[in-house]
C-alpha positions in Angstrom: 3.2 -14.5 -0.9 0.9 -11.5 -1.3 -1.2 -10.6 -4.3 1.0 -7.5 -5.0 2.7 -6.7 -8.2 6.4 -5.8 -8.3 6.8 -2.2 -7.3 9.3 0.2 -8.8 9.8 3.9 -8.7 9.3 4.2 -12.4 6.4 6.5 -13.2 5.3 4.3 -16.1 4.8 1.3 -13.9 1.2 0.5 -12.9 0.9 -0.7 -9.4 -2.0 -2.9 -8.2 -3.2 -2.6 -4.7 -2.7 -5.5 -2.4 -5.4 -8.0 -1.6 -7.6 -7.0 1.3 -6.0 -9.5 3.6 -2.4 -8.7 2.6 0.0 -7.9 5.3 0.3 -4.4 6.9 3.7 -4.1 5.3 2.3 -4.6 1.8 -0.4 -2.0 2.5 2.2 0.4 3.8 4.3 0.0 0.7 1.3 0.5 -1.5 0.1 3.6 0.5 3.6 5.1 0.3 3.6 4.5 -3.5 0.2 6.3 -3.9 1.4 9.3 -2.0 1.0 8.7 1.8 3.8 9.7 4.1 5.3 7.5 6.8 4.0 10.0 9.4 0.5 9.6 8.1 0.7 5.8 8.3 2.3 5.7 11.8 -0.1 4.2 14.2 -2.6 3.1 11.6 -3.7 -0.5 11.4 -3.7 -2.5 8.2 -7.4 -2.2 7.9 -7.3 1.6 8.4 -4.6 1.9 5.7 -6.7 -0.3 3.4 -9.8 1.7 4.0 -8.0 5.0 3.5 -5.8 4.2 0.5 -7.6 1.2 -1.2 -10.4 1.5 -3.8 
């Protein structure tokens, strides 16, 4: 199980970013939540997504 809070589309829900070693799928979900597009994420590795969209 990843270190990721439950995500919803509600604008009043705070979303925590995944742990650094979380799966690529977790990072994709988080990046999409914070505004990335699927096209932007296509071809990116987990580490690239984490470096781009993480704190």
